[in-house]
LOZAKE-591201 format. One record per residue (C-alpha): residue in three letters; chain; y, x, z. Coordinates in steps of 0.05 Angstrom, whole numbers, plus 5000, padded with zeros to 4 digits. Layout:
BEGIN
PT  res  chain    yy    xx    zz
PT  ala      A     Y     X     Z
...
//
This chain:
BEGIN
PT  res  chain    yy    xx    zz
PT  unk      A  7615  4447  3835
PT  unk      A  7552  4487  3850
PT  unk      A  7554  4563  3855
PT  unk      A  7492  4605  3868
PT  unk      A  7503  4679  3881
PT  unk      A  7448  4731  3880
PT  unk      A  7395  4689  3914
PT  unk      A  7326  4718  3928
PT  unk      A  7268  4673  3946
PT  unk      A  7197  4691  3966
PT  unk      A  7132  4652  3971
PT  unk      A  7096  4692  4025
PT  unk      A  7098  4762  3993
PT  unk      A  7110  4737  3922
PT  unk      A  7180  4751  3895
PT  unk      A  7198  4684  3862
PT  unk      A  7273  4692  3849
PT  unk      A  7305  4760  3839
PT  unk      A  7380  4760  3848
PT  unk      A  7392  4694  3812
PT  unk      A  7464  4671  3801
PT  unk      A  7491  4610  3765
PT  unk      A  7549  4562  3764
PT  unk      A  7546  4488  3749
PT  unk      A  7613  4459  3728
PT  unk      A  7632  4389  3749
PT  unk      A  7617  4336  3697
PT  unk      A  7568  4378  3657
PT  unk      A  7494  4380  3643
PT  unk      A  7466  4450  3655
PT  unk      A  7395  4464  3632
PT  unk      A  7347  4517  3660
PT  unk      A  7292  4535  3611
PT  unk      A  7232  4580  3616
PT  unk      A  7156  4586  3615
PT  unk      A  7108  4563  3669
PT  unk      A  7115  4605  3732
PT  unk      A  7183  4632  3713
PT  unk      A  7215  4605  3777
PT  unk      A  7252  4544  3749
PT  unk      A  7228  4494  3802
PT  unk      A  7240  4546  3856
PT  unk      A  7314  4546  3839
PT  unk      A  7319  4471  3852
PT  unk      A  7276  4474  3915
PT  unk      A  7319  4531  3942
PT  unk      A  7383  4491  3930
PT  unk      A  7352  4431  3966
PT  unk      A  7329  4472  4027
PT  unk      A  7256  4456  4013
PT  unk      A  7231  4527  4022
PT  unk      A  7230  4547  4095
PT  unk      A  7281  4600  4115
PT  unk      A  7303  4609  4043
PT  unk      A  7340  4639  4007
PT  unk      A  7325  4706  4038
PT  unk      A  7389  4735  4008
PT  unk      A  7450  4708  3972
PT  unk      A  7492  4645  3981
PT  unk      A  7495  4574  3954
PT  unk      A  7560  4535  3954
PT  unk      A  7569  4462  3936
PT  unk      A  7640  4436  3927
PT  unk      A  7666  4498  3961
PT  unk      A  7622  4494  4023
PT  unk      A  7560  4535  4040
PT  unk      A  7495  4496  4040
PT  unk      A  7444  4553  4044
PT  unk      A  7409  4547  4111
PT  unk      A  7424  4472  4116
PT  unk      A  7366  4423  4122
PT  unk      A  7349  4377  4064
PT  unk      A  7376  4314  4095
PT  unk      A  7444  4346  4106
PT  unk      A  7444  4371  4034
PT  unk      A  7430  4300  4009
PT  unk      A  7486  4273  4052
PT  unk      A  7534  4323  4021
PT  unk      A  7519  4295  3952
PT  unk      A  7458  4328  3919
PT  unk      A  7394  4290  3901
PT  unk      A  7329  4316  3871
PT  unk      A  7281  4282  3823
PT  unk      A  7218  4324  3836
PT  unk      A  7168  4348  3786
PT  unk      A  7111  4298  3780
PT  unk      A  7157  4240  3803
PT  unk      A  7126  4233  3873
PT  unk      A  7141  4159  3882
PT  unk      A  7116  4123  3943
PT  unk      A  7056  4091  3911
PT  unk      A  7041  4040  3966
PT  unk      A  7113  4015  3968
PT  unk      A  7144  3967  3918
PT  unk      A  7195  3988  3867
PT  unk      A  7250  3957  3909
PT  unk      A  7226  3992  3972
PT  unk      A  7225  4059  3935
PT  unk      A  7297  4048  3914
PT  unk      A  7317  4031  3985
PT  unk      A  7285  4096  4009
PT  unk      A  7332  4133  3962
PT  unk      A  7392  4108  4001
PT  unk      A  7365  4122  4071
PT  unk      A  7418  4175  4086
PT  unk      A  7476  4129  4071
PT  unk      A  7518  4106  4130
PT  unk      A  7551  4048  4093
PT  unk      A  7504  3994  4068
PT  unk      A  7553  3947  4035
PT  unk      A  7546  3980  3967
PT  unk      A  7470  3978  3965
PT  unk      A  7467  3913  3926
PT  unk      A  7517  3937  3875
PT  unk      A  7476  4001  3867
PT  unk      A  7413  3961  3854
PT  unk      A  7450  3928  3797
PT  unk      A  7474  3995  3771
PT  unk      A  7403  4024  3773
PT  unk      A  7376  3962  3737
PT  unk      A  7428  3971  3683
PT  unk      A  7401  4040  3669
PT  unk      A  7328  4018  3677
PT  unk      A  7320  3943  3661
PT  unk      A  7244  3947  3667
PT  unk      A  7252  3963  3742
PT  unk      A  7285  3896  3754
PT  unk      A  7224  3859  3727
PT  unk      A  7179  3905  3768
PT  unk      A  7219  3901  3832
PT  unk      A  7161  3871  3874
PT  unk      A  7106  3912  3841
PT  unk      A  7071  3970  3876
PT  unk      A  7099  4035  3850
PT  unk      A  7029  4064  3842
PT  unk      A  7013  4012  3789
PT  unk      A  7071  4032  3743
PT  unk      A  7062  4073  3680
PT  unk      A  7082  4146  3680
PT  unk      A  7147  4130  3644
PT  unk      A  7164  4074  3692
PT  unk      A  7150  4119  3751
PT  unk      A  7197  4172  3722
PT  unk      A  7251  4118  3715
PT  unk      A  7238  4097  3787
PT  unk      A  7243  4169  3812
PT  unk      A  7310  4178  3778
PT  unk      A  7334  4110  3803
PT  unk      A  7313  4128  3874
PT  unk      A  7353  4193  3871
PT  unk      A  7414  4156  3845
PT  unk      A  7412  4108  3904
PT  unk      A  7440  4165  3947
PT  unk      A  7502  4165  3902
PT  unk      A  7497  4239  3886
PT  unk      A  7553  4279  3856
PT  unk      A  7500  4328  3831
PT  unk      A  7431  4306  3807
PT  unk      A  7375  4357  3802
PT  unk      A  7319  4339  3753
PT  unk      A  7254  4377  3753
PT  unk      A  7213  4370  3688
PT  unk      A  7231  4297  3673
PT  unk      A  7191  4298  3607
PT  unk      A  7126  4321  3640
PT  unk      A  7067  4279  3618
PT  unk      A  7108  4230  3577
PT  unk      A  7099  4209  3504
PT  unk      A  7152  4233  3454
PT  unk      A  7182  4163  3450
PT  unk      A  7189  4159  3526
PT  unk      A  7218  4229  3528
PT  unk      A  7273  4209  3481
PT  unk      A  7287  4147  3522
PT  unk      A  7289  4185  3588
PT  unk      A  7335  4238  3559
PT  unk      A  7381  4185  3531
PT  unk      A  7386  4155  3601
PT  unk      A  7400  4224  3631
PT  unk      A  7457  4233  3582
PT  unk      A  7484  4164  3600
PT  unk      A  7481  4181  3674
PT  unk      A  7521  4244  3662
PT  unk      A  7572  4205  3621
PT  unk      A  7580  4158  3681
PT  unk      A  7606  4217  3722
PT  unk      A  7544  4250  3752
PT  unk      A  7537  4325  3743
PT  unk      A  7466  4346  3726
PT  unk      A  7424  4409  3734
PT  unk      A  7362  4401  3692
PT  unk      A  7298  4442  3694
PT  unk      A  7257  4430  3631
PT  unk      A  7205  4462  3585
PT  unk      A  7224  4418  3526
PT  unk      A  7279  4464  3502
PT  unk      A  7297  4423  3442
PT  unk      A  7312  4360  3483
PT  unk      A  7345  4398  3541
PT  unk      A  7392  4438  3497
PT  unk      A  7406  4376  3456
PT  unk      A  7438  4339  3514
PT  unk      A  7465  4397  3557
PT  unk      A  7530  4434  3555
PT  unk      A  7505  4500  3581
PT  unk      A  7436  4532  3583
PT  unk      A  7401  4589  3619
PT  unk      A  7333  4620  3606
PT  unk      A  7293  4643  3666
PT  unk      A  7235  4691  3662
PT  unk      A  7199  4726  3719
PT  unk      A  7251  4703  3769
PT  unk      A  7311  4728  3731
PT  unk      A  7359  4697  3681
PT  unk      A  7350  4735  3615
PT  unk      A  7398  4694  3572
PT  unk      A  7453  4644  3583
PT  unk      A  7508  4610  3543
PT  unk      A  7533  4545  3513
PT  unk      A  7474  4502  3492
PT  unk      A  7495  4497  3419
PT  unk      A  7498  4573  3414
PT  unk      A  7429  4580  3446
PT  unk      A  7400  4530  3397
PT  unk      A  7422  4576  3340
PT  unk      A  7394  4640  3372
PT  unk      A  7332  4661  3333
PT  unk      A  7292  4683  3394
PT  unk      A  7306  4617  3430
PT  unk      A  7287  4578  3367
PT  unk      A  7223  4616  3357
PT  unk      A  7197  4626  3428
PT  unk      A  7224  4564  3463
PT  unk      A  7233  4512  3408
PT  unk      A  7175  4532  3363
PT  unk      A  7220  4540  3301
PT  unk      A  7203  4603  3261
PT  unk      A  7250  4634  3212
PT  unk      A  7226  4640  3140
PT  unk      A  7215  4715  3149
PT  unk      A  7175  4707  3213
PT  unk      A  7135  4649  3183
PT  unk      A  7116  4692  3123
PT  unk      A  7096  4749  3168
PT  unk      A  7053  4701  3209
PT  unk      A  7018  4675  3146
PT  unk      A  7003  4747  3124
PT  unk      A  6974  4762  3193
PT  unk      A  6929  4700  3187
PT  unk      A  6903  4721  3119
PT  unk      A  6887  4791  3143
PT  unk      A  6852  4764  3204
PT  unk      A  6810  4716  3162
PT  unk      A  6779  4772  3121
PT  unk      A  6762  4819  3178
//
């Protein structure tokens, strides 16, 4: 569905992406993991045409058609929506008005009412908050609204940038359960996330990005069993590494 080939992206003179390639298969959830500053969000922004005159090199194809060089509105019309990092809801608009903004590129309006019902099925709390200012919602409710707003464009591919950011563990589990349900309803998902455990738990395929390059990729279940991924991205140490860490702590204590 989405194929990125050897893209290079710069911020001024900073080399953000270095020959990045990836394929997102239709019907799947693909997760991009990595530390802060690795370039994860830049991948999504490059796909959406949000970085001026980017990518500098390489190509991006969606459903067999080139979209690199297209403006963001055209990319949305073709079937890709982005849920940005930090949610970025329109705080001085109501929940309902925010959702309407999500469908602004649609030429047919007859399905808007049905789509409201579909969004409210995923996020029942938004129905009860429909006339409430978006800026007064909790962080979790704003994340639900941001996802719902993106779905109003009826995307074939949904890009999610750090959906767990700033949320409690309970809300993170709820949001990821909804993401999985959205995928099961037929929407393909490309997910950028630091919570490797949750991301790999719901995704089919994972990639790890460091310093603008993919350093590891594979089926999510295989990555979850990789010791380096478990230790450095999931915080799970092997017994051997844990014993070594404890010995290091004891030595440091007596210095």
